[in-house]
C-alpha positions as CSV (number, residue, x, y, z in Angstrom):
1,M,-46.8,78.7,-162.0
2,D,-44.0,80.6,-162.8
3,Y,-46.1,83.9,-163.3
4,Y,-47.4,83.4,-159.8
5,K,-43.3,82.8,-157.9
6,D,-42.6,85.9,-160.6
7,K,-45.3,88.3,-159.1
8,I,-44.9,86.6,-155.5
9,M,-40.8,87.4,-155.7
10,K,-41.5,90.8,-157.1
11,R,-43.7,91.9,-154.0
12,Y,-40.9,90.3,-151.4
13,V,-38.1,92.3,-153.1
14,T,-40.6,95.7,-153.0
15,V,-41.5,94.9,-149.8
16,V,-37.7,94.4,-148.1
17,V,-36.3,97.7,-150.2
18,C,-39.1,99.6,-148.9
19,A,-39.0,98.5,-145.3
20,A,-35.0,99.1,-145.5
21,A,-35.7,102.7,-146.9
22,I,-37.9,103.6,-144.2
23,F,-35.8,101.8,-141.2
24,T,-32.5,103.9,-142.7
25,A,-34.5,107.5,-142.8
26,I,-36.1,107.0,-138.8
27,P,-32.7,108.4,-138.3
28,S,-32.6,111.4,-139.9
29,F,-36.0,112.5,-138.0
30,A,-34.6,113.0,-134.4
31,A,-34.4,115.7,-132.6
32,V,-34.0,117.6,-129.4
33,T,-36.8,120.2,-129.1
34,L,-36.1,122.6,-126.1
35,H,-38.5,125.3,-124.5
36,Y,-37.3,128.0,-123.6
37,Y,-37.7,131.3,-121.6
38,N,-34.7,133.8,-122.1
39,N,-35.1,136.6,-119.1
40,D,-32.4,138.4,-120.4
41,T,-31.9,141.7,-122.5
42,E,-30.0,140.4,-125.4
43,D,-30.0,137.1,-127.6
44,R,-28.1,134.4,-126.3
45,T,-25.7,132.1,-128.8
46,Y,-24.4,128.4,-127.2
47,K,-22.2,126.2,-128.7
48,V,-24.4,122.5,-128.7
49,I,-22.9,119.2,-129.1
50,I,-25.0,116.8,-130.5
51,D,-23.9,113.3,-132.2
52,G,-20.6,114.5,-131.5
53,L,-21.2,117.8,-134.0
54,P,-20.8,121.6,-133.1
55,K,-23.7,123.3,-133.3
56,M,-24.4,127.0,-132.6
57,V,-28.3,127.8,-131.2
58,T,-29.5,131.0,-130.6
59,F,-32.0,131.3,-128.3
60,K,-34.1,134.7,-128.5
61,K,-33.8,138.0,-126.2
62,S,-37.1,138.4,-123.7
63,C,-39.2,135.9,-124.6
64,T,-40.3,132.2,-124.5
65,G,-40.1,129.9,-127.3
66,F,-38.6,126.2,-128.4
67,V,-35.5,125.4,-130.7
68,I,-35.3,122.5,-132.6
69,I,-31.3,121.2,-132.8
70,H,-31.2,118.8,-135.3
71,G,-29.0,115.5,-135.1
72,A,-29.8,111.4,-134.7
73,A,-29.9,111.9,-130.7
74,T,-32.1,112.8,-128.2
75,K,-30.0,114.2,-126.1
76,A,-27.6,117.2,-126.4
77,V,-24.9,119.0,-124.0
78,I,-24.9,123.3,-124.3
79,E,-21.6,124.6,-123.4
80,T,-21.6,128.1,-121.2
81,L,-18.6,130.1,-120.0
82,Q,-19.4,128.1,-116.5
83,R,-20.3,124.7,-117.5
84,K,-21.5,122.1,-119.7
85,I,-25.3,121.2,-119.4
86,E,-26.9,118.4,-120.5
87,V,-30.5,118.3,-121.8
88,S,-32.5,115.4,-123.1
89,N,-35.7,116.2,-125.7
90,E,-38.8,118.3,-124.7
91,E,-36.7,119.5,-121.9
92,S,-37.3,123.0,-120.6
93,I,-34.8,125.4,-119.6
94,E,-34.9,129.1,-118.4
95,I,-31.5,131.6,-119.4
96,I,-31.2,134.7,-116.2
97,N,-28.2,136.6,-117.2
98,G,-26.5,134.6,-119.3
99,M,-27.0,131.1,-117.2
100,I,-28.5,128.1,-118.3
101,R,-31.1,125.7,-115.8
102,K,-33.3,123.1,-116.0
103,K,-37.1,124.2,-115.2
């Protein structure tokens, strides 16, 4: 009888530990993905705030692409010289003459 209790208890502990590992790892997979079109003839680098932490993001010149801003949030704030723009995951932006606008 004790053999079965030990086996069940070991299985229970294993399941609980695995579930805890999965739930603590989930926030590390969050990020903000932006689709962009940079109409300018030069690369543009902006300061982006995600989870309260600053990061620098570069948008390549004269192309369409996407950037991934790593963090545990699904929203970020892009700081330009003119203003701050809040963006969400999977949002599209356009850069013309250094100015960002949402599509």
